[in-house]
C-alpha positions as protocol buffer text, in pm:
chain_id: "A"
residue {
  index: 1
  type: MET
  ca { x: -1674 y: -878 z: -1382 }
}
residue {
  index: 2
  type: ARG
  ca { x: -1984 y: -863 z: -1165 }
}
residue {
  index: 3
  type: ARG
  ca { x: -1902 y: -1201 z: -1011 }
}
residue {
  index: 4
  type: SER
  ca { x: -1539 y: -1098 z: -951 }
}
residue {
  index: 5
  type: TRP
  ca { x: -1647 y: -774 z: -786 }
}
residue {
  index: 6
  type: LYS
  ca { x: -1890 y: -961 z: -561 }
}
residue {
  index: 7
  type: ILE
  ca { x: -1620 y: -1208 z: -459 }
}
residue {
  index: 8
  type: TYR
  ca { x: -1375 y: -926 z: -395 }
}
residue {
  index: 9
  type: ARG
  ca { x: -1624 y: -744 z: -170 }
}
residue {
  index: 10
  type: LEU
  ca { x: -1690 y: -1062 z: 29 }
}
residue {
  index: 11
  type: LEU
  ca { x: -1320 y: -1136 z: 77 }
}
residue {
  index: 12
  type: ALA
  ca { x: -1244 y: -775 z: 168 }
}
residue {
  index: 13
  type: ALA
  ca { x: -1526 y: -773 z: 422 }
}
residue {
  index: 14
  type: GLN
  ca { x: -1393 y: -1089 z: 586 }
}
residue {
  index: 15
  type: ASN
  ca { x: -1044 y: -942 z: 600 }
}
residue {
  index: 16
  type: LEU
  ca { x: -1173 y: -624 z: 765 }
}
residue {
  index: 17
  type: LYS
  ca { x: -1352 y: -833 z: 1026 }
}
residue {
  index: 18
  type: ARG
  ca { x: -1025 y: -1010 z: 1106 }
}
residue {
  index: 19
  type: LEU
  ca { x: -848 y: -677 z: 1137 }
}
residue {
  index: 20
  type: MET
  ca { x: -1108 y: -541 z: 1375 }
}
residue {
  index: 21
  type: GLU
  ca { x: -1049 y: -838 z: 1606 }
}
residue {
  index: 22
  type: TYR
  ca { x: -690 y: -718 z: 1650 }
}
residue {
  index: 23
  type: ARG
  ca { x: -725 y: -341 z: 1656 }
}
residue {
  index: 24
  type: ALA
  ca { x: -400 y: -286 z: 1844 }
}
residue {
  index: 25
  type: ASP
  ca { x: -208 y: -459 z: 1562 }
}
residue {
  index: 26
  type: PHE
  ca { x: -385 y: -242 z: 1305 }
}
residue {
  index: 27
  type: LEU
  ca { x: -308 y: 79 z: 1494 }
}
residue {
  index: 28
  type: THR
  ca { x: 53 y: -25 z: 1547 }
}
residue {
  index: 29
  type: GLY
  ca { x: 94 y: -90 z: 1175 }
}
residue {
  index: 30
  type: ALA
  ca { x: -65 y: 241 z: 1077 }
}
residue {
  index: 31
  type: VAL
  ca { x: 145 y: 439 z: 1326 }
}
residue {
  index: 32
  type: SER
  ca { x: 467 y: 265 z: 1217 }
}
residue {
  index: 33
  type: PHE
  ca { x: 405 y: 368 z: 856 }
}
residue {
  index: 34
  type: LEU
  ca { x: 338 y: 726 z: 961 }
}
residue {
  index: 35
  type: ILE
  ca { x: 666 y: 731 z: 1157 }
}
residue {
  index: 36
  type: ASP
  ca { x: 854 y: 588 z: 859 }
}
residue {
  index: 37
  type: GLN
  ca { x: 713 y: 859 z: 632 }
}
residue {
  index: 38
  type: ALA
  ca { x: 792 y: 1128 z: 889 }
}
residue {
  index: 39
  type: ILE
  ca { x: 1157 y: 1018 z: 890 }
}
residue {
  index: 40
  type: GLY
  ca { x: 1172 y: 1047 z: 510 }
}
residue {
  index: 41
  type: ILE
  ca { x: 1023 y: 1396 z: 516 }
}
residue {
  index: 42
  type: ALA
  ca { x: 1259 y: 1503 z: 794 }
}
residue {
  index: 43
  type: PHE
  ca { x: 1551 y: 1384 z: 579 }
}
residue {
  index: 44
  type: ILE
  ca { x: 1438 y: 1610 z: 293 }
}
residue {
  index: 45
  type: PHE
  ca { x: 1400 y: 1902 z: 533 }
}
residue {
  index: 46
  type: ILE
  ca { x: 1755 y: 1852 z: 663 }
}
residue {
  index: 47
  type: ILE
  ca { x: 1891 y: 1848 z: 307 }
}
residue {
  index: 48
  type: PHE
  ca { x: 1721 y: 2180 z: 228 }
}
residue {
  index: 49
  type: THR
  ca { x: 1864 y: 2347 z: 536 }
}
residue {
  index: 50
  type: GLN
  ca { x: 2198 y: 2317 z: 357 }
}
residue {
  index: 51
  type: ILE
  ca { x: 2103 y: 2387 z: -7 }
}
residue {
  index: 52
  type: PRO
  ca { x: 1839 y: 2609 z: -177 }
}
residue {
  index: 53
  type: GLN
  ca { x: 1758 y: 2361 z: -455 }
}
residue {
  index: 54
  type: LEU
  ca { x: 1808 y: 1996 z: -543 }
}
residue {
  index: 55
  type: ALA
  ca { x: 1876 y: 1930 z: -913 }
}
residue {
  index: 56
  type: GLY
  ca { x: 1689 y: 2252 z: -993 }
}
residue {
  index: 57
  type: PHE
  ca { x: 1385 y: 2167 z: -778 }
}
residue {
  index: 58
  type: THR
  ca { x: 1277 y: 2369 z: -476 }
}
residue {
  index: 59
  type: PHE
  ca { x: 1177 y: 2226 z: -138 }
}
residue {
  index: 60
  type: PRO
  ca { x: 800 y: 2240 z: -212 }
}
residue {
  index: 61
  type: GLN
  ca { x: 856 y: 2073 z: -551 }
}
residue {
  index: 62
  type: ILE
  ca { x: 1057 y: 1789 z: -395 }
}
residue {
  index: 63
  type: LEU
  ca { x: 781 y: 1746 z: -137 }
}
residue {
  index: 64
  type: PHE
  ca { x: 532 y: 1731 z: -425 }
}
residue {
  index: 65
  type: ILE
  ca { x: 733 y: 1455 z: -597 }
}
residue {
  index: 66
  type: TYR
  ca { x: 767 y: 1269 z: -267 }
}
residue {
  index: 67
  type: GLY
  ca { x: 396 y: 1301 z: -191 }
}
residue {
  index: 68
  type: LEU
  ca { x: 278 y: 1193 z: -535 }
}
residue {
  index: 69
  type: SER
  ca { x: 511 y: 891 z: -524 }
}
residue {
  index: 70
  type: GLN
  ca { x: 338 y: 770 z: -207 }
}
residue {
  index: 71
  type: ILE
  ca { x: -6 y: 742 z: -368 }
}
residue {
  index: 72
  type: PRO
  ca { x: 66 y: 463 z: -624 }
}
residue {
  index: 73
  type: LYS
  ca { x: 273 y: 283 z: -361 }
}
residue {
  index: 74
  type: GLY
  ca { x: -10 y: 318 z: -109 }
}
residue {
  index: 75
  type: LEU
  ca { x: -269 y: 188 z: -355 }
}
residue {
  index: 76
  type: ASP
  ca { x: -57 y: -118 z: -430 }
}
residue {
  index: 77
  type: HIS
  ca { x: 3 y: -174 z: -59 }
}
residue {
  index: 78
  type: LEU
  ca { x: -370 y: -142 z: 9 }
}
residue {
  index: 79
  type: LEU
  ca { x: -488 y: -379 z: -263 }
}
residue {
  index: 80
  type: ALA
  ca { x: -209 y: -625 z: -347 }
}
residue {
  index: 81
  type: ASP
  ca { x: -5 y: -676 z: -31 }
}
residue {
  index: 82
  type: ASN
  ca { x: -79 y: -1048 z: -7 }
}
residue {
  index: 83
  type: LEU
  ca { x: 173 y: -1113 z: -286 }
}
residue {
  index: 84
  type: TRP
  ca { x: 444 y: -1073 z: -21 }
}
residue {
  index: 85
  type: CYS
  ca { x: 301 y: -1377 z: 157 }
}
residue {
  index: 86
  type: VAL
  ca { x: 322 y: -1583 z: -163 }
}
residue {
  index: 87
  type: GLY
  ca { x: 691 y: -1507 z: -184 }
}
residue {
  index: 88
  type: TYR
  ca { x: 767 y: -1562 z: 182 }
}
residue {
  index: 89
  type: PHE
  ca { x: 563 y: -1858 z: 305 }
}
residue {
  index: 90
  type: ILE
  ca { x: 241 y: -1947 z: 120 }
}
residue {
  index: 91
  type: VAL
  ca { x: 419 y: -2159 z: -141 }
}
residue {
  index: 92
  type: ARG
  ca { x: 688 y: -2287 z: 98 }
}
residue {
  index: 93
  type: LYS
  ca { x: 430 y: -2416 z: 348 }
}
residue {
  index: 94
  type: GLY
  ca { x: 212 y: -2575 z: 82 }
}
residue {
  index: 95
  type: ASP
  ca { x: -73 y: -2335 z: 154 }
}
residue {
  index: 96
  type: PHE
  ca { x: -96 y: -2231 z: -210 }
}
residue {
  index: 97
  type: ASP
  ca { x: -290 y: -2551 z: -282 }
}
residue {
  index: 98
  type: LYS
  ca { x: -610 y: -2391 z: -155 }
}
residue {
  index: 99
  type: TYR
  ca { x: -598 y: -2133 z: -437 }
}
residue {
  index: 100
  type: LEU
  ca { x: -588 y: -2412 z: -696 }
}
residue {
  index: 101
  type: ILE
  ca { x: -888 y: -2610 z: -574 }
}
residue {
  index: 102
  type: ARG
  ca { x: -1131 y: -2319 z: -561 }
}
residue {
  index: 103
  type: PRO
  ca { x: -1328 y: -2195 z: -867 }
}
residue {
  index: 104
  type: ILE
  ca { x: -1151 y: -1857 z: -867 }
}
residue {
  index: 105
  type: ASN
  ca { x: -854 y: -1736 z: -1064 }
}
residue {
  index: 106
  type: PRO
  ca { x: -556 y: -1801 z: -826 }
}
residue {
  index: 107
  type: LEU
  ca { x: -393 y: -1462 z: -880 }
}
residue {
  index: 108
  type: PHE
  ca { x: -720 y: -1276 z: -830 }
}
residue {
  index: 109
  type: HIS
  ca { x: -783 y: -1482 z: -517 }
}
residue {
  index: 110
  type: VAL
  ca { x: -439 y: -1405 z: -372 }
}
residue {
  index: 111
  type: ILE
  ca { x: -478 y: -1032 z: -432 }
}
residue {
  index: 112
  type: ALA
  ca { x: -841 y: -1009 z: -317 }
}
residue {
  index: 113
  type: GLU
  ca { x: -783 y: -1210 z: 0 }
}
residue {
  index: 114
  type: THR
  ca { x: -606 y: -928 z: 186 }
}
residue {
  index: 115
  type: PHE
  ca { x: -708 y: -564 z: 215 }
}
residue {
  index: 116
  type: GLN
  ca { x: -415 y: -393 z: 390 }
}
residue {
  index: 117
  type: VAL
  ca { x: -576 y: -109 z: 581 }
}
residue {
  index: 118
  type: ASP
  ca { x: -254 y: 24 z: 734 }
}
residue {
  index: 119
  type: ALA
  ca { x: -163 y: 146 z: 382 }
}
residue {
  index: 120
  type: ILE
  ca { x: -408 y: 428 z: 447 }
}
residue {
  index: 121
  type: GLY
  ca { x: -122 y: 591 z: 638 }
}
residue {
  index: 122
  type: GLU
  ca { x: 82 y: 614 z: 318 }
}
residue {
  index: 123
  type: LEU
  ca { x: -212 y: 758 z: 126 }
}
residue {
  index: 124
  type: ILE
  ca { x: -280 y: 1017 z: 397 }
}
residue {
  index: 125
  type: VAL
  ca { x: 84 y: 1127 z: 397 }
}
residue {
  index: 126
  type: GLY
  ca { x: 93 y: 1145 z: 17 }
}
residue {
  index: 127
  type: ILE
  ca { x: -227 y: 1348 z: -13 }
}
residue {
  index: 128
  type: GLY
  ca { x: -123 y: 1569 z: 279 }
}
residue {
  index: 129
  type: LEU
  ca { x: 212 y: 1652 z: 117 }
}
residue {
  index: 130
  type: LEU
  ca { x: 40 y: 1735 z: -213 }
}
residue {
  index: 131
  type: ILE
  ca { x: -199 y: 1972 z: -37 }
}
residue {
  index: 132
  type: TYR
  ca { x: 88 y: 2135 z: 153 }
}
residue {
  index: 133
  type: ALA
  ca { x: 320 y: 2168 z: -146 }
}
residue {
  index: 134
  type: CYS
  ca { x: 75 y: 2279 z: -414 }
}
residue {
  index: 135
  type: PRO
  ca { x: 44 y: 2650 z: -321 }
}
residue {
  index: 136
  type: SER
  ca { x: 421 y: 2716 z: -340 }
}
residue {
  index: 137
  type: ALA
  ca { x: 550 y: 2451 z: -584 }
}
residue {
  index: 138
  type: GLU
  ca { x: 480 y: 2661 z: -897 }
}
residue {
  index: 139
  type: LEU
  ca { x: 280 y: 2385 z: -1062 }
}
residue {
  index: 140
  type: HIS
  ca { x: 140 y: 2393 z: -1414 }
}
residue {
  index: 141
  type: ILE
  ca { x: -211 y: 2285 z: -1324 }
}
residue {
  index: 142
  type: ASN
  ca { x: -515 y: 2286 z: -1552 }
}
residue {
  index: 143
  type: VAL
  ca { x: -802 y: 2050 z: -1622 }
}
residue {
  index: 144
  type: TRP
  ca { x: -589 y: 1832 z: -1850 }
}
residue {
  index: 145
  type: THR
  ca { x: -299 y: 1790 z: -1607 }
}
residue {
  index: 146
  type: VAL
  ca { x: -537 y: 1689 z: -1328 }
}
residue {
  index: 147
  type: LEU
  ca { x: -731 y: 1450 z: -1551 }
}
residue {
  index: 148
  type: LEU
  ca { x: -421 y: 1285 z: -1699 }
}
residue {
  index: 149
  type: THR
  ca { x: -262 y: 1248 z: -1356 }
}
residue {
  index: 150
  type: VAL
  ca { x: -575 y: 1087 z: -1210 }
}
residue {
  index: 151
  type: ILE
  ca { x: -575 y: 843 z: -1503 }
}
residue {
  index: 152
  type: ALA
  ca { x: -202 y: 769 z: -1469 }
}
residue {
  index: 153
  type: VAL
  ca { x: -191 y: 706 z: -1092 }
}
residue {
  index: 154
  type: PRO
  ca { x: -360 y: 359 z: -1107 }
}
residue {
  index: 155
  type: PHE
  ca { x: -120 y: 263 z: -1387 }
}
residue {
  index: 156
  type: ALA
  ca { x: 172 y: 373 z: -1167 }
}
residue {
  index: 157
  type: ALA
  ca { x: 35 y: 150 z: -889 }
}
residue {
  index: 158
  type: LEU
  ca { x: 20 y: -131 z: -1145 }
}
residue {
  index: 159
  type: ILE
  ca { x: 398 y: -104 z: -1186 }
}
residue {
  index: 160
  type: TYR
  ca { x: 437 y: -191 z: -818 }
}
residue {
  index: 161
  type: THR
  ca { x: 188 y: -477 z: -841 }
}
residue {
  index: 162
  type: SER
  ca { x: 341 y: -618 z: -1161 }
}
residue {
  index: 163
  type: LEU
  ca { x: 690 y: -622 z: -1010 }
}
residue {
  index: 164
  type: LYS
  ca { x: 552 y: -802 z: -703 }
}
residue {
  index: 165
  type: ILE
  ca { x: 373 y: -1057 z: -921 }
}
residue {
  index: 166
  type: ILE
  ca { x: 697 y: -1125 z: -1111 }
}
residue {
  index: 167
  type: THR
  ca { x: 912 y: -1161 z: -800 }
}
residue {
  index: 168
  type: ALA
  ca { x: 648 y: -1357 z: -606 }
}
residue {
  index: 169
  type: SER
  ca { x: 621 y: -1597 z: -902 }
}
residue {
  index: 170
  type: PHE
  ca { x: 982 y: -1705 z: -849 }
}
residue {
  index: 171
  type: ALA
  ca { x: 856 y: -1889 z: -540 }
}
residue {
  index: 172
  type: PHE
  ca { x: 690 y: -2145 z: -768 }
}
residue {
  index: 173
  type: TRP
  ca { x: 1038 y: -2259 z: -867 }
}
residue {
  index: 174
  type: MET
  ca { x: 1237 y: -2163 z: -555 }
}
residue {
  index: 175
  type: LYS
  ca { x: 968 y: -2225 z: -287 }
}
residue {
  index: 176
  type: SER
  ca { x: 1056 y: -1889 z: -130 }
}
residue {
  index: 177
  type: SER
  ca { x: 1129 y: -1560 z: -304 }
}
residue {
  index: 178
  type: GLY
  ca { x: 1060 y: -1305 z: -32 }
}
residue {
  index: 179
  type: PHE
  ca { x: 1415 y: -1178 z: -35 }
}
residue {
  index: 180
  type: ILE
  ca { x: 1385 y: -1107 z: -409 }
}
residue {
  index: 181
  type: ILE
  ca { x: 1061 y: -914 z: -358 }
}
residue {
  index: 182
  type: GLN
  ca { x: 1226 y: -714 z: -81 }
}
residue {
  index: 183
  type: MET
  ca { x: 1534 y: -639 z: -290 }
}
residue {
  index: 184
  type: VAL
  ca { x: 1332 y: -519 z: -591 }
}
residue {
  index: 185
  type: TYR
  ca { x: 1064 y: -339 z: -390 }
}
residue {
  index: 186
  type: GLY
  ca { x: 1327 y: -151 z: -189 }
}
residue {
  index: 187
  type: MET
  ca { x: 1434 y: 26 z: -507 }
}
residue {
  index: 188
  type: ASN
  ca { x: 1113 y: 231 z: -496 }
}
residue {
  index: 189
  type: GLU
  ca { x: 1308 y: 480 z: -284 }
}
residue {
  index: 190
  type: PHE
  ca { x: 1454 y: 609 z: -611 }
}
residue {
  index: 191
  type: SER
  ca { x: 1106 y: 722 z: -718 }
}
residue {
  index: 192
  type: LYS
  ca { x: 1084 y: 988 z: -448 }
}
residue {
  index: 193
  type: TYR
  ca { x: 1352 y: 1217 z: -591 }
}
residue {
  index: 194
  type: PRO
  ca { x: 1448 y: 1357 z: -936 }
}
residue {
  index: 195
  type: THR
  ca { x: 1640 y: 1098 z: -1136 }
}
residue {
  index: 196
  type: THR
  ca { x: 1882 y: 1375 z: -1234 }
}
residue {
  index: 197
  type: ILE
  ca { x: 2051 y: 1349 z: -893 }
}
residue {
  index: 198
  type: TYR
  ca { x: 2164 y: 992 z: -973 }
}
residue {
  index: 199
  type: SER
  ca { x: 2445 y: 866 z: -1192 }
}
residue {
  index: 200
  type: LEU
  ca { x: 2364 y: 761 z: -1550 }
}
residue {
  index: 201
  type: PRO
  ca { x: 2368 y: 384 z: -1477 }
}
residue {
  index: 202
  type: VAL
  ca { x: 2122 y: 433 z: -1189 }
}
residue {
  index: 203
  type: ARG
  ca { x: 1895 y: 654 z: -1404 }
}
residue {
  index: 204
  type: ILE
  ca { x: 1888 y: 389 z: -1676 }
}
residue {
  index: 205
  type: PHE
  ca { x: 1820 y: 113 z: -1423 }
}
residue {
  index: 206
  type: VAL
  ca { x: 1525 y: 281 z: -1246 }
}
residue {
  index: 207
  type: THR
  ca { x: 1379 y: 404 z: -1574 }
}
residue {
  index: 208
  type: TYR
  ca { x: 1408 y: 101 z: -1804 }
}
residue {
  index: 209
  type: ILE
  ca { x: 1491 y: -207 z: -1591 }
}
residue {
  index: 210
  type: ILE
  ca { x: 1303 y: -163 z: -1261 }
}
residue {
  index: 211
  type: PRO
  ca { x: 1093 y: 137 z: -1370 }
}
residue {
  index: 212
  type: PHE
  ca { x: 1006 y: 287 z: -1032 }
}
residue {
  index: 213
  type: ALA
  ca { x: 1104 y: 633 z: -1163 }
}
residue {
  index: 214
  type: PHE
  ca { x: 772 y: 635 z: -1350 }
}
residue {
  index: 215
  type: THR
  ca { x: 576 y: 593 z: -1024 }
}
residue {
  index: 216
  type: GLY
  ca { x: 699 y: 919 z: -875 }
}
residue {
  index: 217
  type: TYR
  ca { x: 939 y: 1149 z: -1054 }
}
residue {
  index: 218
  type: TYR
  ca { x: 822 y: 1111 z: -1414 }
}
residue {
  index: 219
  type: LEU
  ca { x: 461 y: 1103 z: -1299 }
}
residue {
  index: 220
  type: SER
  ca { x: 520 y: 1442 z: -1133 }
}
residue {
  index: 221
  type: LEU
  ca { x: 721 y: 1596 z: -1415 }
}
residue {
  index: 222
  type: TYR
  ca { x: 424 y: 1693 z: -1633 }
}
residue {
  index: 223
  type: ILE
  ca { x: 260 y: 1880 z: -1346 }
}
residue {
  index: 224
  type: LEU
  ca { x: 585 y: 2049 z: -1245 }
}
residue {
  index: 225
  type: THR
  ca { x: 694 y: 2158 z: -1592 }
}
residue {
  index: 226
  type: GLY
  ca { x: 379 y: 2144 z: -1807 }
}
residue {
  index: 227
  type: THR
  ca { x: 577 y: 1977 z: -2086 }
}
residue {
  index: 228
  type: ASP
  ca { x: 620 y: 1635 z: -2250 }
}
residue {
  index: 229
  type: PRO
  ca { x: 302 y: 1454 z: -2135 }
}
residue {
  index: 230
  type: LEU
  ca { x: 377 y: 1175 z: -2385 }
}
residue {
  index: 231
  type: TRP
  ca { x: 682 y: 1076 z: -2179 }
}
residue {
  index: 232
  type: SER
  ca { x: 557 y: 1161 z: -1831 }
}
residue {
  index: 233
  type: ILE
  ca { x: 202 y: 1024 z: -1855 }
}
residue {
  index: 234
  type: GLY
  ca { x: 214 y: 807 z: -2168 }
}
residue {
  index: 235
  type: GLY
  ca { x: 530 y: 638 z: -2040 }
}
residue {
  index: 236
  type: VAL
  ca { x: 360 y: 539 z: -1715 }
}
residue {
  index: 237
  type: ILE
  ca { x: 64 y: 387 z: -1899 }
}
residue {
  index: 238
  type: LEU
  ca { x: 274 y: 204 z: -2159 }
}
residue {
  index: 239
  type: ILE
  ca { x: 535 y: 65 z: -1920 }
}
residue {
  index: 240
  type: SER
  ca { x: 280 y: -48 z: -1662 }
}
residue {
  index: 241
  type: THR
  ca { x: 72 y: -226 z: -1928 }
}
residue {
  index: 242
  type: VAL
  ca { x: 373 y: -405 z: -2079 }
}
residue {
  index: 243
  type: LEU
  ca { x: 506 y: -497 z: -1734 }
}
residue {
  index: 244
  type: PHE
  ca { x: 166 y: -632 z: -1627 }
}
residue {
  index: 245
  type: VAL
  ca { x: 142 y: -855 z: -1935 }
}
residue {
  index: 246
  type: ILE
  ca { x: 493 y: -985 z: -1865 }
}
residue {
  index: 247
  type: SER
  ca { x: 402 y: -1048 z: -1501 }
}
residue {
  index: 248
  type: LEU
  ca { x: 97 y: -1255 z: -1601 }
}
residue {
  index: 249
  type: LEU
  ca { x: 305 y: -1464 z: -1841 }
}
residue {
  index: 250
  type: ILE
  ca { x: 563 y: -1535 z: -1569 }
}
residue {
  index: 251
  type: TRP
  ca { x: 293 y: -1607 z: -1309 }
}
residue {
  index: 252
  type: ASN
  ca { x: 116 y: -1855 z: -1539 }
}
residue {
  index: 253
  type: LYS
  ca { x: 447 y: -2018 z: -1628 }
}
residue {
  index: 254
  type: GLY
  ca { x: 521 y: -2053 z: -1258 }
}
residue {
  index: 255
  type: LEU
  ca { x: 178 y: -2206 z: -1194 }
}
residue {
  index: 256
  type: SER
  ca { x: 251 y: -2477 z: -1449 }
}
residue {
  index: 257
  type: ALA
  ca { x: 575 y: -2557 z: -1263 }
}
residue {
  index: 258
  type: TYR
  ca { x: 422 y: -2546 z: -914 }
}
residue {
  index: 259
  type: GLU
  ca { x: 459 y: -2849 z: -691 }
}
residue {
  index: 260
  type: SER
  ca { x: 302 y: -2866 z: -349 }
}
residue {
  index: 261
  type: ALA
  ca { x: 542 y: -2829 z: -59 }
}
residue {
  index: 262
  type: GLY
  ca { x: 541 y: -2827 z: 320 }
}
residue {
  index: 263
  type: ALA
  ca { x: 745 y: -2649 z: 584 }
}
């Protein structure tokens, strides 16, 4: 662990140096994410100009769900964004070979190689919405809800990372799987709102098949209602752990099938 942490710090430092060489690109990326989040929040505001509640939740409560959903997504974006590159071009161009000839676990190397600083915009928006919504969202907050939520948030981020590992692994067989990552990752939009607003097939899909509902709505439910922590918090931890194990099995299976390629 100490060696892995040292390697991670060295790779992250090198990545930050590269980012600082192109500060305009970094600022553009950060601003674009802030604009994207602002559009989403404006959409919620427009909805609540027409209705007092959405599936029984008030405007501040929906903002709370939206804000909390951004934190696991932001953590995954910050720490594991390089998996997109595996799916889009690293395998297709034959660049994945470098991860196999170095004395580092290939998956760890891929993840540690890029530290996506523009994800800080997502985290700022998420934390800002939580701070804004908390006073009027009628939350059931105590020491246990705060502690359990802090524990569960990294597991919620692991759901994002595990799904990206699975979909990026398809590139070992297909040479390019970026469109699959995009298709699956885009479903995270369902996590920002109560699942009760969706039809039954959609609720089942985002809860049990592509479980993004656990990264936002279910993660928020315990704080909003004060009930059923086994489902809201325990479900996040269990599903993320199972999904991560599955993702490692698929990744390792893909590694055994990998053949070098070139664009």
